[in-house]
C-alpha positions as CSV (number, residue, x, y, z in Angstrom):
1,X,41.9,1.9,21.7
2,X,39.7,2.6,18.5
3,X,40.4,0.4,15.5
4,X,39.4,0.4,11.9
5,X,40.2,-1.4,8.8
6,X,39.2,-0.6,5.6
7,X,40.2,-0.6,1.9
8,X,42.6,2.4,0.6
9,X,45.0,2.4,-1.8
10,X,45.1,-1.0,-3.2
11,X,45.4,-2.4,-0.4
12,X,43.6,-2.9,2.9
13,X,44.1,-0.1,5.9
14,X,44.1,-0.5,9.1
15,X,44.2,2.0,12.0
16,X,44.7,2.0,15.6
17,X,44.5,5.2,17.7
18,X,44.4,5.6,21.4
19,X,42.1,8.2,21.9
20,X,39.5,9.8,20.8
21,X,37.3,7.5,18.4
22,X,36.1,10.3,16.2
23,X,39.6,10.4,14.9
24,X,39.6,7.6,12.8
25,X,36.6,8.9,10.8
26,X,39.0,12.2,10.3
27,X,42.4,9.8,9.4
28,X,40.3,7.1,7.1
29,X,38.8,10.7,5.1
30,X,42.3,11.7,5.0
31,X,43.7,8.6,3.4
32,X,41.4,8.9,0.3
33,X,42.1,11.9,0.1
34,X,45.3,11.3,-0.2
35,X,44.4,8.3,-2.5
36,X,42.5,10.4,-4.9
37,X,45.7,12.6,-5.4
38,X,48.1,10.2,-5.9
39,X,46.5,7.0,-7.7
40,X,48.0,6.5,-11.4
41,X,44.4,4.8,-11.8
42,X,42.2,7.9,-11.7
43,X,42.4,10.3,-14.4
44,X,41.5,13.6,-12.5
45,X,44.4,12.8,-9.9
46,X,47.2,15.4,-9.1
47,X,49.5,12.4,-10.5
48,X,47.8,12.1,-13.9
49,X,47.7,15.6,-14.5
50,X,51.4,15.6,-13.6
51,X,52.1,13.0,-16.2
52,X,49.9,14.0,-18.9
53,X,51.8,17.3,-18.8
54,X,55.2,17.0,-20.2
55,X,57.7,20.3,-20.2
56,X,54.9,22.3,-18.7
57,X,54.9,23.3,-15.1
58,X,52.0,21.8,-13.2
59,X,51.0,23.4,-9.6
60,X,50.1,21.0,-7.1
61,X,48.8,20.2,-3.4
62,X,51.6,20.7,-1.1
63,X,51.3,17.0,-0.2
64,X,52.2,15.8,-3.9
65,X,54.9,18.4,-3.8
66,X,56.3,17.1,-1.0
67,X,56.0,13.0,-2.2
68,X,57.1,14.2,-5.6
69,X,60.5,15.8,-3.9
70,X,60.9,12.8,-1.3
71,X,60.5,10.5,-4.7
72,X,63.0,12.0,-6.8
73,X,65.9,12.5,-3.2
74,X,65.3,8.7,-2.8
75,X,66.1,7.7,-6.2
76,X,69.2,10.3,-5.7
77,X,70.7,8.2,-2.6
78,X,70.0,4.9,-3.7
79,X,72.2,5.3,-6.8
80,X,68.5,5.0,-8.9
81,X,67.7,1.8,-7.4
82,X,64.5,3.3,-6.3
83,X,63.2,4.9,-9.3
84,X,59.3,6.9,-9.5
85,X,60.3,6.9,-13.5
86,X,59.3,3.3,-14.0
87,X,55.7,3.6,-15.1
88,X,56.0,3.1,-19.0
89,X,58.2,0.1,-17.9
90,X,55.2,-1.3,-15.3
91,X,53.1,-0.5,-17.8
92,X,54.7,-2.5,-20.7
93,X,54.9,-5.6,-17.9
94,X,51.2,-5.4,-18.2
95,X,50.5,-3.6,-15.0
96,X,47.7,-1.2,-16.5
97,X,45.3,-1.6,-13.9
98,X,44.4,-1.7,-10.2
99,X,45.3,-5.0,-9.3
100,X,42.2,-6.3,-8.6
101,X,41.0,-5.8,-11.9
102,X,43.5,-6.9,-13.4
103,X,43.7,-10.6,-15.4
104,X,45.9,-12.9,-13.8
105,X,47.5,-14.4,-17.5
106,X,47.7,-11.3,-20.0
107,X,47.4,-13.2,-23.8
108,X,49.2,-11.0,-25.5
109,X,53.2,-10.2,-25.0
110,X,54.9,-6.9,-25.3
111,X,58.1,-5.4,-26.7
112,X,60.8,-5.2,-24.2
113,X,60.8,-1.9,-22.3
114,X,63.6,0.1,-21.8
115,X,65.3,1.5,-19.0
116,X,64.2,3.6,-16.6
117,X,64.9,7.9,-17.7
118,X,65.4,8.8,-14.2
119,X,65.0,11.6,-12.3
120,X,67.5,14.3,-13.3
121,X,65.4,16.3,-15.5
122,X,62.3,16.5,-12.8
123,X,62.2,20.0,-11.6
124,X,60.6,21.0,-8.3
125,X,60.0,24.8,-7.6
126,X,58.1,24.8,-4.4
127,X,54.6,23.4,-5.1
128,X,55.0,23.2,-9.3
129,X,57.2,20.6,-10.6
130,X,57.8,20.1,-14.6
131,X,58.6,17.1,-16.1
132,X,60.8,15.9,-18.6
133,X,59.3,14.5,-22.1
134,X,58.9,11.1,-21.9
135,X,58.9,10.8,-17.9
136,X,56.1,9.9,-16.3
137,X,55.7,8.6,-12.7
138,X,54.3,5.8,-10.4
139,X,54.3,6.8,-6.5
140,X,52.5,3.6,-5.6
141,X,55.0,2.0,-2.9
142,X,56.3,5.5,-1.9
143,X,52.5,7.4,-1.6
144,X,51.4,4.7,1.0
145,X,54.6,4.9,3.0
146,X,54.2,8.7,3.4
147,X,50.6,8.5,3.7
148,X,51.0,6.8,6.8
149,X,53.5,8.8,8.2
150,X,51.5,12.0,7.4
151,X,48.3,10.7,9.0
152,X,50.1,9.0,12.5
153,X,51.6,12.4,12.3
154,X,48.3,14.2,12.0
155,X,46.5,11.9,14.7
156,X,49.0,12.5,17.4
157,X,48.6,16.1,16.2
158,X,44.8,15.9,16.9
159,X,45.3,14.8,20.0
160,X,45.7,11.2,19.7
161,X,48.1,9.9,22.8
162,X,49.1,7.1,20.0
163,X,48.4,5.6,16.6
164,X,49.6,3.0,14.3
165,X,48.9,3.2,10.8
166,X,49.1,0.2,8.7
167,X,48.5,0.6,4.7
168,X,49.4,-2.6,3.0
169,X,52.4,-3.6,5.4
170,X,53.9,0.2,4.9
171,X,53.3,0.5,8.9
172,X,53.9,3.7,10.9
173,X,54.1,3.4,14.5
174,X,53.9,6.7,17.1
175,X,53.2,7.8,20.7
176,X,51.7,5.5,23.2
177,X,49.9,2.1,22.7
178,X,47.3,1.7,25.6
179,X,48.7,-1.1,28.6
180,X,51.8,-1.6,26.6
181,X,55.1,-0.1,26.1
182,X,55.6,-0.7,22.7
183,X,53.4,-1.3,19.5
184,X,54.1,-5.0,18.1
185,X,54.5,-5.3,14.0
186,X,54.0,-8.5,12.8
187,X,56.4,-9.6,9.5
188,X,54.8,-11.9,7.8
189,X,56.2,-15.2,5.7
190,X,55.7,-14.0,2.2
191,X,56.3,-17.3,0.9
192,X,54.2,-19.0,3.5
193,X,50.9,-16.8,3.9
194,X,49.3,-16.9,7.5
195,X,52.9,-17.7,9.1
196,X,55.0,-15.0,10.7
197,X,59.2,-14.5,10.3
198,X,59.4,-12.2,13.5
199,X,57.0,-9.8,15.9
200,X,59.2,-6.4,16.1
201,X,58.6,-4.2,19.2
202,X,58.4,0.0,18.3
203,X,58.3,2.9,20.6
204,X,58.7,5.0,17.3
205,X,59.5,4.4,13.7
206,X,58.2,2.5,10.6
207,X,58.6,-1.2,9.0
208,X,57.8,-2.0,5.5
209,X,58.5,-5.2,3.4
210,X,58.8,-5.3,-0.4
211,X,58.3,-8.6,-1.9
212,X,58.0,-9.8,-5.2
213,X,55.6,-12.7,-4.2
214,X,52.7,-10.7,-4.2
215,X,50.9,-8.8,-7.2
216,X,51.8,-11.3,-9.7
217,X,50.6,-12.1,-13.3
218,X,51.4,-14.2,-16.5
219,X,51.9,-13.6,-20.0
220,X,51.9,-16.4,-22.2
221,X,53.1,-18.8,-19.5
222,X,56.3,-16.1,-18.2
223,X,55.4,-15.3,-14.4
224,X,55.5,-11.3,-13.9
225,X,55.7,-9.0,-11.2
226,X,55.4,-5.7,-10.2
227,X,58.7,-4.2,-8.9
228,X,60.7,-3.1,-12.0
229,X,64.7,-3.4,-11.9
230,X,65.4,0.6,-13.5
231,X,68.0,-0.4,-15.5
232,X,66.4,-3.3,-17.0
233,X,62.6,-2.1,-17.7
234,X,62.1,-5.5,-16.5
235,X,60.7,-7.2,-13.7
236,X,63.6,-7.7,-11.0
237,X,65.1,-11.0,-11.4
238,X,67.5,-10.7,-8.1
239,X,68.0,-14.0,-5.4
240,X,66.1,-11.5,-3.1
241,X,62.1,-12.6,-2.8
242,X,61.2,-9.9,0.3
243,X,63.0,-7.4,2.4
244,X,61.8,-6.2,5.7
245,X,63.2,-2.4,6.7
246,X,62.7,-1.2,10.0
247,X,63.7,2.8,10.0
248,X,61.8,6.3,10.9
249,X,59.7,6.7,8.5
250,X,57.7,4.4,6.8
251,X,58.2,6.3,3.2
252,X,62.1,5.8,4.2
253,X,61.6,2.3,4.8
254,X,59.3,1.1,1.6
255,X,62.4,2.9,-0.4
256,X,65.3,0.8,1.1
257,X,63.1,-2.3,1.2
258,X,62.3,-2.0,-2.8
259,X,65.9,-0.8,-3.3
260,X,68.0,-3.5,-1.5
261,X,65.6,-6.4,-3.4
262,X,66.3,-5.1,-6.6
263,X,69.9,-4.8,-5.5
264,X,70.0,-7.9,-4.4
265,X,71.7,-9.7,-1.3
266,X,75.1,-8.7,-0.6
267,X,74.6,-5.2,-2.4
268,X,71.1,-5.0,-0.5
269,X,72.3,-5.6,2.4
270,X,75.4,-3.1,2.3
271,X,72.8,-0.4,1.6
272,X,70.8,-1.1,4.4
273,X,74.3,-1.3,6.6
274,X,75.3,2.1,4.6
275,X,72.0,4.1,5.5
276,X,72.0,3.0,9.3
277,X,68.8,0.7,9.0
278,X,67.4,-2.6,10.4
279,X,66.2,-5.0,7.3
280,X,65.7,-8.5,6.9
281,X,66.9,-9.8,3.4
282,X,65.0,-13.2,2.4
283,X,66.4,-15.4,-0.8
284,X,64.6,-17.5,-2.9
285,X,65.9,-20.6,-0.7
286,X,63.7,-19.4,2.1
287,X,66.8,-18.3,4.4
288,X,66.7,-15.1,6.2
289,X,69.8,-12.6,6.6
290,X,69.8,-10.1,8.9
291,X,71.4,-6.6,8.1
292,X,71.8,-3.7,10.4
293,X,70.5,-4.0,14.2
294,X,67.6,-6.4,13.3
295,X,68.1,-8.0,16.6
296,X,67.5,-4.8,18.5
297,X,63.7,-5.0,17.7
298,X,62.9,-8.6,17.2
299,X,60.1,-9.7,20.6
300,X,59.5,-13.3,19.1
301,X,60.9,-15.6,16.3
302,X,61.0,-19.0,15.2
303,X,64.0,-19.0,16.1
304,X,64.6,-17.2,19.3
305,X,62.4,-17.9,22.9
306,X,59.4,-17.0,23.8
307,X,55.4,-17.8,23.2
308,X,54.5,-18.1,19.7
309,X,52.5,-15.7,18.7
310,X,48.9,-16.2,16.6
311,X,49.0,-17.2,13.4
312,X,48.8,-13.8,11.3
313,X,45.3,-12.7,9.8
């Protein structure tokens, strides 16, 4: 098993490849290329070019056009709970720089942001996209998931026997891990960093977690975070603190985790059930609520038999 960890897409990338170790360098280069296409913090990225061209057709690379298409589709199937057009509201909340460069205590306030405009006016024709005036996209979360999906598939196409791509908690596993029947993915307890809620066993698929307990900052004594409720334009205030989803693809798991968190417990659990995925919704009081076939994937949890795993690191 070849392994590498490195910073990418505003998070830590962790690659595991069963096969030629040289594939690691190719995968890392590919992830850095995709970050260069999709970062909202790089003026020369394709995303920034698109956001700066309202009302004009913009020709994009195939991966970027496909990512925009999937983001619009995700908005449609979640009834607008997942909405890539929240970028102005995200900036209004203060998230204007990479999180590493963002002051944790912003000095001034800002007027409330309106509801997100939604994706109804976005036009896509092949690899050309046109945004209406007033619409700008944030593809951060879904972009990490889609990058994990793309790179995992490309590693297998290049001859890997198995691959696991983890981009800041958006995990895509495929193929065969050496010496084991499945890949094991730890789900961290977001309220208690360094401990795990469960270990999930996958032969093929993805795990993603969305939480409002990370990427937080303050403005004039008010605590804010990066998960925007599209209906209000403000950071989400549901009773759910984190959602983990097991699905076939990482970008889809990411979409549904975010949508379920914004929806809140009853509606969020119903959303996951409706889409046939497994999920764990943790409310503010620390209670974990299962949705869908969650137990099918659990190889360890504090409440089930088995050997406790090492602390997450």
